[in-house]
C-alpha positions in Angstrom: 133.0 148.2 69.2 136.5 149.5 70.1 138.4 152.3 68.4 140.8 150.1 66.9 138.1 148.0 65.3 136.4 151.0 64.2 139.3 152.4 62.5 139.8 148.9 60.7 136.2 149.1 59.7 136.4 152.4 58.2 139.4 151.4 56.3 137.5 148.6 54.8 134.1 150.3 53.9 135.2 153.9 54.0 134.1 156.9 55.9 131.0 157.5 53.9 129.5 153.9 54.5 130.1 154.0 58.3 126.8 155.7 59.0 124.8 153.4 56.8 126.6 150.1 58.3 125.6 151.5 61.8 122.0 152.0 60.7 121.9 148.4 59.2 123.5 147.0 62.5 120.6 148.8 64.5 117.8 147.4 62.3 119.1 143.6 63.1 120.0 144.3 66.4 116.5 145.8 67.6 114.5 142.5 67.2 117.4 140.5 68.8 117.5 143.0 71.9 113.8 142.5 72.3 114.1 138.7 72.4 117.1 139.1 74.7 114.9 141.0 77.0 112.1 138.6 77.0 114.6 135.8 77.9 116.2 137.6 80.8 112.7 138.2 82.1 111.9 134.5 81.7 115.1 133.6 83.7 114.1 136.0 86.3 110.8 134.5 86.8 112.4 131.0 87.0 115.1 132.1 89.7 112.0 133.2 91.8 110.7 129.7 91.7 113.9 128.0 92.6 113.1 125.6 95.3 115.1 125.2 98.5 115.5 121.5 98.5 115.9 119.6 101.9 119.1 117.7 102.2 119.0 114.3 103.4 121.0 115.0 106.6 118.3 117.7 107.4 115.7 114.9 107.7 115.8 113.2 111.1 114.1 109.9 110.9 112.5 108.3 113.9 114.5 106.0 115.9 113.7 102.5 117.2 115.0 103.7 120.6 112.1 105.8 120.8 109.8 102.7 121.2 111.4 101.7 124.5 107.8 101.8 126.3 106.4 99.6 123.7 109.3 97.0 124.2 108.6 97.2 127.9 105.0 96.4 127.5 105.5 93.8 125.0 107.9 92.1 127.1 105.6 91.9 130.2 102.5 91.1 128.2 104.2 88.3 126.0 105.8 87.0 129.0 102.4 86.6 130.8 100.7 85.2 127.7 103.3 82.7 127.1 103.4 81.5 130.5 99.4 81.1 130.5 99.8 79.0 127.2 102.6 77.0 128.9 100.4 76.4 132.0 97.4 75.4 129.8 99.3 73.1 127.4 100.9 71.3 130.4 97.4 71.0 131.9 96.1 69.5 128.8 99.1 67.2 128.5 98.5 66.0 132.2 94.9 65.4 131.5 95.6 63.4 128.3 98.0 61.3 130.3 95.5 60.6 133.0 92.8 59.8 130.7 95.1 57.7 128.4 93.9 59.9 125.4 96.6 60.0 122.4 94.2 61.5 119.6 94.5 64.8 118.0 90.9 66.2 119.1 89.1 64.9 116.0 87.8 66.9 113.0 88.9 70.6 113.3 86.1 72.0 111.0 82.6 71.8 112.7 81.1 73.7 109.8 82.2 70.9 107.4 80.7 68.4 109.6 77.4 70.2 109.9 77.3 70.3 106.1 78.1 66.6 105.7 75.2 66.0 108.2 72.9 68.3 106.3 73.7 66.4 103.0 72.9 63.1 104.5 69.6 64.4 105.8 68.6 65.7 102.3 70.1 62.7 100.5 68.1 60.3 102.7 65.0 62.5 102.4 65.0 62.5 98.8 65.5 58.6 98.5 62.6 58.1 101.2 60.4 60.5 99.2 61.0 58.5 96.1 60.0 55.2 97.4 57.0 56.8 99.3 55.8 58.5 96.2 56.2 55.4 94.0 53.9 53.6 96.4 51.3 56.1 96.1 51.5 56.5 99.9 51.2 60.4 99.9 49.1 63.0 98.0 52.1 64.2 96.0 55.8 64.7 95.7 55.8 67.8 98.1 54.1 65.8 100.7 56.5 62.9 100.1 59.2 65.1 100.4 58.1 66.7 103.7 57.4 63.5 105.2 60.6 61.9 104.4 62.6 65.0 105.6 61.1 64.8 108.8 62.0 61.1 109.1 65.7 61.9 108.0 66.1 64.8 110.1 64.9 62.7 113.2 67.3 59.9 112.2 70.3 62.1 111.8 69.7 64.5 114.7 69.1 61.6 117.1 72.1 59.7 116.0 74.5 62.7 116.0 73.3 63.7 119.6 73.6 59.9 120.8 77.3 60.2 119.5 78.0 63.3 121.4 76.2 62.8 124.6 76.7 58.7 124.8 79.4 57.6 122.2 82.1 59.9 123.7 81.9 57.9 127.2 82.1 54.4 125.6 85.7 54.1 125.7 86.3 56.8 128.5 89.5 56.1 130.2 90.1 52.8 128.5 93.6 53.5 127.8 94.6 55.3 131.1 96.9 53.8 133.4 94.2 53.6 135.9 91.5 52.6 133.3 89.8 50.1 135.8 89.2 52.5 138.5 85.6 53.3 139.6 85.5 56.5 138.1 86.2 55.6 134.6 84.5 52.4 134.9 81.4 53.7 136.2 81.0 56.3 133.2 81.9 53.6 130.7 79.1 51.2 132.4 76.6 54.0 132.2 77.3 54.9 128.7 77.2 51.3 127.7 73.5 50.8 129.0 72.6 53.9 127.2 74.1 52.8 124.0 72.2 49.7 124.1 69.1 51.6 124.8 69.7 53.9 121.9 70.3 50.9 119.5 67.3 49.5 120.6 65.4 52.6 120.0 66.9 53.3 116.4 66.0 49.5 115.3 62.6 50.1 116.3 62.6 53.4 114.5 64.0 52.1 111.1 61.9 48.8 111.6 58.8 51.2 111.6 59.9 52.9 108.6 60.4 49.6 106.8 56.9 48.5 107.8 55.4 52.0 106.7 56.9 51.2 103.2 55.8 47.5 103.2 52.4 48.0 104.4 52.2 51.3 102.2 50.4 53.1 105.2 51.7 56.1 107.3 48.6 56.4 109.5 48.4 52.8 111.0 51.5 50.5 111.1 51.0 47.2 113.1 54.0 45.4 114.6 53.4 41.5 114.5 55.7 38.7 113.3 53.6 38.4 110.1 54.2 42.3 109.4 57.8 41.5 109.9 57.8 38.6 107.5 56.0 40.7 104.9 58.5 43.4 105.5 61.4 40.9 104.7 59.6 40.2 101.5 59.6 43.8 100.5 63.1 44.8 98.8 62.2 48.7 99.1 61.5 48.2 102.9 64.9 46.4 103.3 66.7 49.2 101.5 65.2 51.8 103.5 66.1 50.1 106.7 69.7 49.5 105.6 70.1 53.0 104.3 68.6 54.7 107.4 71.0 52.3 109.5 74.1 53.5 107.6 73.0 57.1 108.1 72.7 56.5 111.7 76.1 55.0 111.9 77.8 57.9 110.0 76.0 60.6 112.1 76.8 58.7 115.5 80.4 58.8 114.4 80.2 62.5 113.5 78.7 63.0 116.9 81.6 61.6 118.6 84.4 63.2 116.8 83.4 66.4 115.0 82.2 68.9 117.6 84.4 68.3 120.6 87.2 66.1 121.9 86.1 62.4 122.1 86.8 62.8 125.7 84.4 65.2 127.1 86.6 66.5 129.9 89.5 67.4 127.6 87.6 69.5 125.2 87.6 72.4 127.7 91.3 72.1 128.2 91.8 71.8 124.5 89.9 75.1 123.9 91.7 76.7 126.7 95.1 75.8 125.3 93.9 77.1 121.7 92.9 80.3 123.2 95.9 80.8 124.9 97.9 80.2 121.9 95.8 82.7 119.9 96.4 85.3 122.7 100.2 84.7 122.4 99.9 85.2 118.4 97.4 88.0 118.8 99.7 89.8 121.1 102.7 89.5 119.0 100.5 90.7 115.9 99.4 93.7 118.0 102.9 95.0 118.8 104.1 94.3 115.2 101.0 96.6 114.0 102.2 99.2 116.5 105.7 99.2 115.3 104.4 99.3 111.7 101.9 102.2 112.5 104.8 104.0 114.2 107.2 104.0 111.2 104.1 104.6 108.9 103.7 108.0 110.4 107.4 108.8 110.3 107.0 107.9 106.6 104.3 110.4 106.0 106.5 113.0 107.9 109.1 112.4 105.3 106.7 112.0 102.5 104.6 115.2 102.8 107.4 117.9 102.6 109.1 115.8 99.9 106.0 115.8 97.6 105.4 119.4 98.3 109.1 120.2 97.0 108.6 117.9 94.2 105.8 120.2 92.9 107.9 123.2 93.3 110.7 121.5 91.4 108.2 120.6 88.6 107.0 124.1 88.4 110.7 125.4 88.3 111.8 123.0 85.6 108.9 124.1 83.6 110.0 127.7 83.8 113.5 126.5 82.9 112.2 124.7 79.8 110.5 128.0 78.7 113.9 129.9 79.2 115.7 127.1 77.2 113.0 127.4 74.3 113.4 131.4 74.4 117.3 130.8 74.4 117.0 128.6 71.3 114.9 131.2 69.5 117.3 134.1 70.5 120.1 132.0 69.0 118.2 131.2 65.8 117.3 135.1 65.4 121.1 135.9 66.2 122.3 133.3 63.1 119.6 134.6 61.0 120.4 138.3 61.7 124.2 137.6 61.1 123.6 136.0 57.7 121.2 138.7 56.3 123.2 141.5 57.8 126.4 140.3 56.2 124.8 139.7 52.9 123.5 143.3 52.9 126.8 144.7 54.0 128.6 143.0 51.3 126.3 144.2 48.6 126.7 147.7 50.0 130.3 147.6 49.9 130.5 146.1 46.4 128.2 148.7 45.1 130.3 151.5 46.7 133.5 149.9 45.3 132.0 149.6 41.9 131.2 153.2 41.8 134.4 154.1 43.0 136.1 152.1 40.3 137.4 149.4 42.7 136.8 145.7 42.1 138.3 144.1 45.1 136.1 141.6 47.0 135.4 141.8 50.8 137.0 138.8 52.6 134.4 136.5 54.4 136.5 136.7 57.6 136.2 140.4 57.4 132.7 140.3 57.2 132.3 137.9 60.1 134.5 140.1 62.1 132.4 143.2 61.3 128.9 141.6 61.7 128.7 139.4 64.9 126.0 139.3 67.5 127.4 136.7 69.7 127.6 139.1 72.5 123.7 138.7 72.7 124.1 135.0 73.6 126.0 135.5 76.6 123.2 134.7 79.2 123.2 132.4 82.0 120.3 130.0 81.7 119.1 128.5 85.2 120.0 124.7 85.4 117.4 122.0 85.9 116.9 120.7 89.3 116.3 117.2 90.3 113.3 116.5 92.7 114.3 114.8 96.2 114.3 111.1 95.8 112.1 109.7 98.6 113.8 106.3 98.6 116.9 108.0 99.8 115.4 109.7 102.6 113.3 106.3 103.6 116.5 104.1 103.6 117.6 105.0 107.3 114.1 104.7 108.3 113.7 101.4 107.0 116.8 100.3 108.7 115.2 101.6 112.0 112.0 99.8 111.5 113.9 96.5 110.8 115.7 96.8 114.1 112.4 97.4 116.0 111.0 94.2 114.4 114.1 92.3 115.3 113.8 93.7 118.9 110.3 92.6 119.1 111.2 89.2 117.8 114.0 88.8 120.2 111.5 89.5 123.1 109.3 87.0 121.8 111.9 84.3 121.6 113.2 85.0 125.2 109.8 84.6 126.4 109.1 81.2 124.7 112.6 80.0 125.8 111.8 81.3 129.2 108.4 79.7 129.8 108.4 77.1 127.0 107.6 77.3 123.3 104.3 77.6 121.7 103.4 74.3 119.9 
């Protein structure tokens, strides 16, 4: 309080009340000073936790130019593999033209073909078992199923094998420009005789199954004109022959088209072309993964310090929150102290003036001037800090990654344009 203010104060309350007024101020200032001290202590502790944030310019992301060695390796590797694929593709086209083959290689799923054959085996076995068990030819359902399964397995396996080893040569080279050459004609003739032999064998097999049902005997089956006539008069036997024949035809067709190219010599070239195409794709994916791994490591180099700084910022902001709370408590204490102190001072002055015979009231503006603790609120609180944004640091890194991927894509496109595209 300045000397001028003190003189004005004494003019209001008088010389005798000056001492009591100072005691009154001291009583209210003491708890405020304690809270002010506590606030400054918390502010000092918060300042010690103030983090040194990394600026965006201080983070040096990895550059796509650092991958020059990878680009060089990718260029040589992709050129070689695309060239190999182009060679195998042209070899396959030449072989298809030579053999007059215009198909697509048959069914692509070998697993699906095997599953279909197994369904055929079990389906035929169940029907055969039902007929054999109904005729009381076997000891029980289990024996009937076992016997029928063996018959069905033999039928399907033999027919599929004949389709694979014989059926693929029946039309071998028939569509070629030189289809009547001795090379193609000899193979077709050989396959035709083998096919006739297979037909005769399967007819004998299915007729035997029909005789088994007609004669209701598995141990002894007689082949004679009378037995054949009796078989034709047995509907169950005719059904078994027709059903077995249908299974043979389907299995024979699956054997031709499901496991390899219908033209045997083209299967090897088709597999070589498919493998070369897979090599090209695998090489491209390998270098893409290398680029991804390179920039993923760079991302970790950025994330690790920023995550550590985020923890520091959180601790600092928590301390600042404590300072803000102490500041609010200090401000509340100041307001409460001013209200109560002004009230007691007004009561003291009124009592004194009444004794002195004066009845003039003290103006409110005078009391506010006389009792004010605003000076204790003049404390600078640390400001909250924002944690570093990882996204802003990653933006340049993402651009560099896109440049690297585009560079690799251009290398691949140049290779396909130079040596021929992959189909």
